[in-house]
N, C-alpha and C positions, 0 to 999 in steps of 0.2 A: 362450787361454781356451777350454776345451772345452765348457762348458755356458753357454747364453745366460741372461741375467737372466730372472726370472719374468715381467717385463713383456712379453717377447718370445715367451713360450710360445705355441704354436699352440692356439687354442681352437676348440671345436666349434660348428657351426651346426645340426647335425642330431643325432637320437638316435644312440646308440652303434651300433645295428644297421644304421644307414645309412652308416656310415663305410666308406671305401675307402682303404687305405693308399697312399701315393705314395712310390716309390723313386727316388732321385736317384743317378746314377752318373757320376763323373768318370773317364772311361776314358783312360789315358795309355799311352805306349809301354812304360814301365817299371812303373808303379803304377796301381792302381785304388783310388779312394776312393768310399765309398758312404754314403748317409744315408737313413733311412726315416722318413717323416712318418706317425705313427699315433697315435690317441688313447691317452693314458695312457703314452706312451713319450717319454722325454726327447729333446729335439731335439739330436742329437749325431751324430758320425760312427759308422758301423757298425763293430763289431769283427769280425775274422775268428775262426776256430776256435782260433787261438793268442792271442786277446785283443789283437791288434795293430790299430792304427788304419789301416794301409795294407796293401793286398793286392797282391802282386806279380802283374803281368799275364802269367802263364805258365800253360800247361797242358801236362802231360806224362804219359807212361805208363811204369810199371815193370812190364814184361811185360803182364799183363792188368789191372793196377790203374791207374786214372786218378787223377792227383793235381793239385792246384792250389796256387797261391801259392808259399810258401817251399819246400814239399815238392817241387813240380815244378821250381823253379829249381835246387834242389840235385841234381836228377837229371841235369842237363845234363852234369856231369863224368863220369858213369857211362854214361848213355844219350843221347849228344849228338844222335842222329837221332830221338829220341822226346820231346824237350823243345822246345816252341815258344814263343818270346817275341818282343817287338818287332813284334807283328802289326799294330799301328796303321799302320805304313809300307805295308802291303800291301792296305789296304782299297780295293777297286775299282781296283787298280793293273793296267794292261795287262801281259801277261806279258813283253813286250819293252821295257818302259819303263825309264828310268834308275833309278828308285827300287827296282826289283826287283834290278837289278845291285848297287846299294848294300847292299840287305838281305843279299845273299850274302856281303858282306865282313864283316858283323857276326854272322852266324848260321851254324851248321853244318847247319841243316835243308835237306833236299832239296826244291827248288822244281819243281813241275810245272804244266803248262798245263791250264786247264779248257775246257769247251765254249763258255764265254762269253768266252774269251780273257783271263780273269783268272787268279789264282794259287791253287793248292792246294799243300799240303805233304804229303809222304809219310813215313810211319813206316818203321821198319826192317823190319817184316813186310809192307810193300807197301800198307798201308791208306792211302788218300788222303782228306784233309779239306780242304774249301774254307776260305778265311779266314773267311767268314761263319759257318761251322759251329764253328770253333775259338773265335771270339769269342763266339758264342752259348753255348758251354759255360761260358765265364767269366761271362757275364751270368746264366746259370742258377744257377751257384754262388753268386753274390751274391744272387740272388733267394731261394735256399734260406736263406741267412743272415738275410735280411730277414724272411722268414716265421717263422723261429724266434724273432725278437725281437718282431714284431708280433702273433704268435699268430693270424694269418689269412692267406688267400691274398693275394699281391701281384701285381697285373697292370699297373698304370699306372706308367710309368717316364719320367723326364726324363734325357736324356743330354747331357753337354757335348761340344762339338766345337770344333776350332780355327775361327776365322772364315774362314780361307781354304779350308775344305773345299768341294769342288765338289759338284754334284748327284750325280755318280757316287758319291762317298764318303758323302754323306748317305744315299743309297739303301742303301748297304752297311750302314751303322749300323742303319737301320730294319729291314732284312732280318734282321740278326743278332738284334735284339730280338724279332722275330716268331718266329724259329726257336726262341728261348729260351722261348717261351710267354707273352710279355708284349705290351703295347700301348704304343706311343710316345705319350706325352702331348704332348711337344714336344721339339725340339732347341734348345739354347741355346748361344751362343758362350761359350767359357770366360772370356774377358775380361769379358763382360757379367755372367756369373754371379758373378765376383769383385766387380764393382761392386754387385750386389744385396747381397752379404754385407757390403760396406763401409757400405752405407746402412742396415743393420739397426738399428744403435744410434745413428744420427746424424740430425740435421736440418740443412737448409741454407737458412737465411733469406735469405742472399745466394748467388746462383748461383756455383758453383765448377767449375773444370775440373781433372781429375786424369788422369794417365796410368797405366794398369794395365800394368805390364811383367811379362810371364810368360816365364821361361826354363825350358822343359820339356826333356824328353828328345829329342823329335823336331824341335823348332824353337824359335825365339824370336819372340814376338808382343808388340806394343804396341797398346793400345786407348785412345784419348782419349775420356773420358766426361765429360758435364756432369751435375751434381747440383743440384737446386733443390727447395725446399719452399715454393712460393708461398703456400699456404694449408693449414691443418690439415685441412680437409675434402677438399681435393684430394689430399693426400698428397705423397710424394716422387716427383719426376720424374727418371728416368734416361734420358739420350739419348746414344747412341754417335755421336761426331762424326767419327772417323777411325780407320783401322786400318793398321798396318804389320807386316810379318813377314819372316823370313828362314828358308828351309827348309834351308839348308846348315849351320846351326849348331845347337847344342843339346847336351844332356848326352850323348846317344849318340855324337855325333861326338867329343866329348872323351874318352869311354871308348875309342873306336876308336883314337885317336891315342896314348893312353897304352898300350894293348895293343901297338901297333906298337913302342913303346920296349922293352917286355918281350920281344917276339918277337926283336928285333934283338939284345938282350942274350943271350938263350938261344942263338940261332944262332951268334953270334960266339964265345961261350965254348965251346960243345960241338960245333961244326962239324956240326950237323944242322939240317934244316929242319922246325921245329915245325909249319909250315902243313900238312904232310902228315898230321898226327895230329889227328883231329877231337876226341878227348877232351882232348888237350893244349890245343887252341885254346879249347875250352869252359872249361877250368880257368883259362886266362889271362884270359878275358873276365870271369869272376867275380872274379879277383884284381885286375884293373884297376879295377873298380868300388870295391873295398875301398881300394885305394891312393889313388884320387882323393878319397875321403871323408877320408882321413888328411891328404892334402896341402891340404885346405881349411882345416885348423887348424894344420898344421905345415909346416916348410920342407923336410922330407925324410921319406921313408918307405921301409921295406924290404919288398919283395915276396918272399913265401915260398910255394912250392908243393911239397909232397912228392910224389915219383914223378910228375912232370909228364908225362913220356913216356920210353919205353925205360928205365924204372926209374931215371931221373935226377931227383934232387932239385934244384929250382931256387931260387936266392936271388939277389936283385939289389937294389941301392939306387937309388932314384929321387928326385931333388930337384925342388922346385917350379920352380926356374929351368929345369931341363931340360924339364919338362912344358910350361911356358909358351913355351919356345922352339919346341917342336914345334907349338904352336898360334898362332905369331906372325901368320900370315896371317889369322887370324880376328879379331884384336883390333879392327880397324876396322869389323867387321860387327856386333859385339855391340850397339852403340847405334844402328845404322842404322834398325831398326824404329821407334824413337822419332821420329827425324827424318821418316820416311815418314808416320807416323800424324799428326804435327802438320801436315805439309804438306797431307795429304788433308783435315784438319779446317779448314784455313785459319787456323791459330793458330801462335803462337810460344811459347817457354818462358816468356816474361813473363806469358802468359795462364794458365799452369798453376800450381796450388797445390802439388801434390806429384807425385812419381813413386812409385807403390806397387809394391813388389817382391813377386812371387809366383813359385812354381815352385822345384823343388829345386835347379836349377843356379844360382840367384841366390846360393847359398852359396859358389860358386866364387870365390876372390879375384880372378882375372883379369877375370871378368865384372863383379864389383862395382867394381873399379878403373876399368873402361871406362865404366860408367854414371856414376860420380861425376865422372869427367873430362868427360863430355858434358853433364851437367845441373847439376852442382854438388852438393856433399854436403848442403847445406841443403835441397835438394829431395827427397832420398831419404826415403821413409817405409816403416817396417817395422811398420805397425799392423794388418796382417791376418795370419792364419796362412798361411804360404807353401804348405803342403801341402793345407789343408782349406778354404780360403776359397771355391774354385770349387764344391765339392760342396755346401757349406752354402748358398751362394747359389742354386744350382740347385734344392735341396730346397725352399727358401722360395718360389721362383718357381713351382715345380710345384704346391705346396700352394695357392697363390693361383689357379692355373688350374683346379684340380679342383672348385671351387665347393662343397667340403665342409669347408673350413677357413676360419676367420677369421684373417687375417694382417695385418701392418702394410701399409698402403696404399702400395704401391710400383708405379708405372707405368713400364714399360720400353719404350724405342723403340730398335730395333737397325737395322743397315744391312747391305746386301750389299757385298762387296768386289771383285766381278768385274763387268766390263761384259758385260751380256747383250743380244744383238741377235737380231732376227728377220729372216729372209730368205725371199723368195718370188719366184716368177717374175712378171714384169710383166704377162704375160697367158698364156693357155693356149698360144698359138702362138709367143710370143716366147721367146728364149733369154736375154734380159737379166734379171739377178737384182737385186732391190731389197733393200738392207740397211738396217735401221733399229734403232738402239740403243734398246731399250725401257727397260731398267733400268741406267743408268750406275752405276759404282762409287760407293757412297755413298747409293744409293736406299734408302728406308725399307722394311723388311720389312712385309708385310701390305698393301702398296699394290697397286693394279690399274691396268692400262692397257687402253684399248679401241682396237683396230685396225679401220679401215673399209676395205672392199674393194669396188670396182665390178666384180663378177664375175658371170658367168651360168653358170659350170660349177664342178665340184668342183676343189679345189686343196689344196696342202700348205704349211704354215708350218714352216720350220726354225728351231730355236733353237740358238745357238752362243755360246760365250765369244769375245768379240772378239779377245782375245790368249790365247796358250798359257798355261795355268795351271801346267804342269810339263812338263819334257822327256819326250816319248814319250806324253803324255796327249792324246787327241783334244779338239778344241774343240767339235764338235757333240755335243749330248747328248739332243736330243729332236726328233721330227718329229710334227706333228699334222695329220691329214687332215680337211678340212671337206667333208662329204658331204651330198647332197640339195639342193645349191644350185640346180640347173637347175629342178627341179620347184617349189621354194619361190619362186623369182623369178617363174616363170610364174604361179603362183597369186596372188601379190601384184599382178602386172601386170593380171591378169584382174579383180581387185577394184578396179582403178583407181589403183593406186599409181604414182607418178611417180618414175622413176629409183631403183628399189629397190637396196639395197646389202647387203653382208654385214658384220656386226659381230662381232668376236671379242674376248672379254675375257680378258686374260692376267693372272695373279696371281703375285706373289712372296710366298709364304706366310711366316708367322712363323718357320718352321723353315728357310727359305731355299730352298724348292722352287719351281721355275717350272712353271706348268701353264696350260692353256687351260680356264678354269672355265666358259665359256659361249660359244656361237656361235649367232647368229640371223640370219635374213634380215629386213630392215627396209625399209619404204617408207611415205612419207606418202600417206595415202588421204583424198581430199577428200569430205566428206559434204555433198551439195547440198541436203539436206532443211533445213527451217526449224530443227529441233532441232539439227542438226549445225552450221548456221551460227551459232546462238546459243552452242553449246558452244565453237566456235572463237573467237567474239567475246569471250567471257569468259575466254579463255586456258587452256582445258583442256590439260593436258600430254600429250605423247605417251606411249603405253604402253611405248615402247622406252627410256625414260630409265633410266639405270643407277642401281642402288641398292647402296651398299656395305653388306655384311653383316659382322657381327663375326666375326672368325676365332678367337675364344676357344673353346677346347676342340674346334676342328676338327682333323681328322687332319693330321699333319705333311706328308703328300703326298696330293694329292687325285686321284681319277679325273677324267677329262674327258669331258664329253658322255655318250655312251652306253657308254663304256668300263666294263667290269665289273671290271677289275683293272689297276692302274697298272703292275704288273710283267709286261707282255706281252713275249714273246720278240721279238727283232728281226725286222721284216718282217711280223709277224702283225697281224691286226685282231681286233676284239672282237665282231663280229656276222656271222652267216651271211647269204647272199643271201635265204633264206626269211624270216628275221627282219626284214631290211631292207624287204622288200616289205610285210610286215604293218605295220611302223611307218609306211611311207609312206602306206598306206591310212588310217591313223589321224590323219594330219596335218590339223588343222583350223585355219585362220588365226584368231588371236585378236587382234582389232583390226588392227594393222599389223605384227605380229611373228610369225615362224614359227621355232621352235627347230630347229636343224640338228644332224645327227649328227657326232660327232668320233671319230676313231680315233687311237690313240697307238702310235708305233713308236719303239724305242730303237735307233738305227742303229749305235752304236759299242760302248758298254759297257752292256749291258742289266742291270737289276737281276735278282734271282732271280725266276723265274716262280712262279706259284701251285703248280704241281706240284713244282717244285724245292724250295720251302719245305716242302711237305708231306712230301716224301721226307727232307729234312734233319731235320725234327721227328721223323719215325719212327726215324731212325738214333739220334738223341740219346735218344729215349724208350727204345729197346731197351737202350742203355748204362745208362740210369738204372735200368731194371728188373733188369738183370744185377747192377749194383752193390748194389741193394737186397736181392737174393737172397743175395749174398755176405755182406752185413752181417747178415742174419737168420741165416745159417749160423754166422757167427762168434759171434753172440750166443748161439745155441743151444748151441754147443760150450762157450763160457765159462760159461754157466749150468749146464750138466751137470757140468763139471769142479769148479766151486765147490760144487755140491750133493754130489758124491761126497766131497770133503774134509770137508764138514760132517757127513755121515753117519759117516765114519770116526772123527771126533772123538767123536761120540755113542756109538759102540760101544767106545771106548777103555776097557779094564778099569779104568784109574785113575779114571775118572769114575763113581763108584759111586752117589751119592745124588742124581743128577739126575732131573728129572721124566721124562725119556725112559726111564731105567732103571726108575723106579717104576711107570710106566704100561705097560710092555712085559713080555712073557713070554720065557722062555729060547728057546723054539722060534721065536718071531718074530725075535728078535735074530740067531739062527743063520741063518735064511732070508735076512735082510737082508745079513748078512756074506758069505754065499756069492754073492749077486747083486752085491754091491759089488765083490768080487774079480773077478768076470767082467767087470763094467763097466770097471774100471780096465785090465784086460788088453786089452779091445776098443778102448778109447780110445787106448791106446799103439800098437796094431797098425794100426788102421783109421781113427783120428781125422782124418788128413790127407786122406783120400779119401772119407769118409762124407758122406752127404746130410743135409740139415737134418732131414728126417723121422726119420732113424735116431737122431740125438741126442735128439730129442723122445721117441721110443719108449723109449730106454734110461732116460730120466728117469721116464717114466710107469710103467715096470715097477717101479722102486724106490719111487715114491710110492704105488703100490697096496699094497705091503707095509707102508709106514710109516703109511698113512692110518688104520687102526684105532687105532694108538697115539696119533696126533694127536687123533682123535675123543674118545678117553677123556679126554685131558688137557683138551680144550676143554669137555667136559661137566662135569668136576670144577670147572673154572673158572667155568662159567655157572650151576651148580646153586644156590649160595647166593642169587644175585640172583633167579632164577626162583622159588625157594621163598618168598623174602621178598615178592615181588610177589603170589603166590597167597594168602598169609596176610593181606596187606594188604586184598585185596578181600573175603576172608572177614570180616574185622573191620569193614570199612566197611559191608558188606551187613547184618551183624547190628545195627550201630548204627542204620542207616536203618530196618530193620524195627521196632525197638523204638520209635523216635520216630514213625514213620508209623502204627503201630497205635494209639498214644495219640492222635494227631491225628484219626484216623478215628473213634475212639469219641467224642471231644469234638464233632466236626462233626455226627455223627449225633444226639447229644443236643440240639444247637442247631438242628437241621433246616437245616444249611448244606451246600452241595455240597462234595464232596471230590475231590481230584485222583486218588485211587486207589479201587479197589474191594477188597473183602475177598478176592475170588478172586485178584486180581492179587498181593496181598501173600502169599497162601498159595502161589501158584505160585513166587514169588521165594524164599520160605522153603524150598520143596522143592528148588529148584536149589542153594541154599546148602548144605543138608544133604548132598545128593549130592556136591557138590564137596569138602566137608570130609571126608566118608567116604572118597572116592577118594584124596584127598591124604594123609590119615593112613596109609592102608593101604600106599600105594606108597613113601612116604617111609621107612617102617619097613623095607620090603624093600630100598630103596637103601642104607640104613645098613649092611646086611650084605654089600654088594658090595665086593670088594677093588679097589685102585687099578688093577691090571693086568687087570681083568675088565671086560667091556662093561657099561654101565649098564642097569638094568632099566627105568628111567624117563628119558625124554629131556626136556631142557629145553624143546624146541620144543613137546612135548605139554603140558607144564605151562603154558606161556604160552597155548596155544590154549584149554585148558579155563578158565583164568582170564579169558580174553577173553570167553568165553560168559557168565560170571557178570557181568563188567563191563558188557557190552552190556545185559543184562537189568536191572541196577541203574540205569544211566544213563538208560534209557528212562523209568523212573518218576521219577527225580530231576528231569529236565528238563521234565516235564509242567506245564502252566499250570493255575491254578485256574479251573474253569468259572464262568461268570457266573450269578448267581441270577435266577430268573424274576420279572418284575415283575407286580404285581397291578393289575387294572383298577379305576378309581375309579367309584363310583355317582353319578349325577346325577338331579335332580328335573325335573319338567316345567316348573316355573315358572322364568322367566328370573332373577328376583332371587334366589330360593333357590339356584339353581345357581351363580350368581356368588359368592354369599357362602360357600357350602360349599367351592367349589374354592379360594378365597383362604385360608380357614381351614386347609384340608388342606395347602396348599403351605407356609404358615407353620409348621404343626406339624412337617411332615417336615423342613423346613430346620433347625429348632432341634434336632432329635433325630438328624440323620444321623451326627454324629460319635460318637454313643454306641451305635450299633447293633452287634449281633454280626457283621453282614455286613462292616462296616468292619474289625473285628478280624481277620476271616478273610483279608483281603487281605495281612496281614503274613505272608509265606511264610518257611518255614525251609529254608535250603539246606544240604544235607548234603554236605560236602566230604571225600572220602576222604583220610585222613591216614596217611602212611607209618608203619609200626611198626618197631621195631628189627630188625636182620638176624637171621634165624632161626639158632639154634644148629645147626650141621651137625656130624655125627659120622661115624664109620665111615670111608667111602672118601673123605673130603674132604682136600684138600691146600691149602696157602697159594697164593693166586693169583699166578702168575708170568707173565712175558711169553712168548709162544709161541716167540719166537726162541731162548729158552734151551734149547729141546728140541735 
């Protein structure tokens, strides 16, 4: 189901001008799915430029032309070194890690090392691009599609990530988003996003557990999720209970093994090693994907590639049995993530309502068979869109976080899947290291832990994954220095604090980032005054008590302490000695707490630095500008070419009675013909190397010759309406003058005030006569003008003169009747006489008010100009036609 019911449509809480669209991106190794939440836009999956609902996660170059999606994917067979796909594998991957070696077995791209010990890819011309830059290009492409649909700038984005992604990989995702010119609203685990999509149209009066089984290209994941709707006012509660995953399986591995079958078939038959030909390997990779899709529905398929390599046409038959035999060792691993997720959640299959299948690889029969065998066919659920559930769930989740949309009330609670531990030296002089697991696997995201240290000097807290998360990937990901401890402890001691300590608050953000959000020196200070004792007696709390703040709408990764940028290069700090001295002078104890400075160091795989992101944005911006210039040039050329062909048709001798011929002279047509021939010749000889301005100049030169002809035609077309308008105001003014003069005479005879004076009416009559005289004179002159001659009277001048008369008329028409002056009543000196006289006068006036001429005068006559029939036009007039017919 592509469109959600109207009841689930996203509604506005703010005026339209306050809206900010939210973009959701489900970024996979093979495909990108996107959805934009914007007012007035149906909540659905974003279509690419080919109107397809999925975008291939590929970027490539054809010489200087950058291409995306299917266009880029198809380039791989021709330009294998300039087409880059499966980039998800390389996000924050160390250059010497196992995953980079695996990438080299599925891609023909050349891998190089960056200054951060991560991976970059090199084009055939030697240009190097970091993985973050290449992914940022794809994000920017999706952003462009979203802005075309939303009709406004899109800056906020929600990205789905696998739950096992480390802080290194999450940093790489956020860096790519920033390089693309957007802001990460949040990261959401893809299984959790599917759960949100599942809950969109459902309620859960009774709590239920479901397993979200996601077989994607890069891995297989299983997420155990609980759903409940305890109360309509609370909404639906979604809580992740356990996660399992396998990084060695997935759609890409199946493609790789199928390609190995094709490689072996080619090498055996033709006695050549196809691995030595990059183009041939790229063609076989594409063919392997096609054959795998066929084998999902058929028991055999034929692989066919024309001119695979060395001008050899390749053809081979592959059976499903042969393919499954090549993947025999993987069969036991397909269902293992489900077992791991249930074990981590402390549940069994009996507790699970269904296993919901998502991901493109769940269509593979061998994976389906393995899942059915493990959980039972009655547990299998196919009630979400396998390709689009994650992105639609992420979009709804992001819209709820933006505070600018009203959505179904769904509260999500997710967990981390890696054990995160803190380590630090026992003391400044000791070599013993203390390790403490802060966030065990299964800890809720958004939670905080406070560490307490009895220290009197600066120290460093190291953060590690307790176990290796992947071969070749380091476990340490963060070092946070706590500074200013010595002076802060001394100040607290001087104030009377007993046994002051250092407290550091560590946060696991909603997006899965670990950071030190706060560090303070704290000590209990006894107040011996009477007020202080009373305060302590009545239980006043310490100012150092921790207050949890909502993480909603907070950045996905936060700076810590005085750090100005989370992406600090390894070994660097965020403050200068001079700055530190100034800050230390400003430290004033507040009650019993002093804020300490923190510095962040990334010891192994640092995220991109601020300067690095600026440089990357500049590179991408330069490409965008170049591509925009090329697009303008192509548009200018195409526009000129179509214009030349249109002019050629207008000059065709067979087109005799066209408006163009009737409104043009022989000399003008000859001049246009000469210029037209020159332009065609120039376009043929220099069109491929000409600049945009030259195309525009060529068109302007021809338009200058054509413009007088167009002007004549437009004037002939506009003349009848302009003349009708002028005559209408003449008629309306004359009618007004006739009635206004009669009213003025009657009001003068009745001694009543009038809206107009005689001089005003005479002035209006003078303007009318001048306009009528001018109009009659020039209309007669215009009737003598031929169609191919310039008009002697312009429609704009006719409208301007009619406007003058209209203004003068309406000034008098809209005037209100002035009020009549009231007469003062006479009174006598005697009180009784005065009272009697006034009462009689009032009674007399009351009885006669309705019959006074003054009351009659309040009935105004409104003169409304009425259109008159269209004036008869003669001489140079032609039937009105569309200008395009020229």
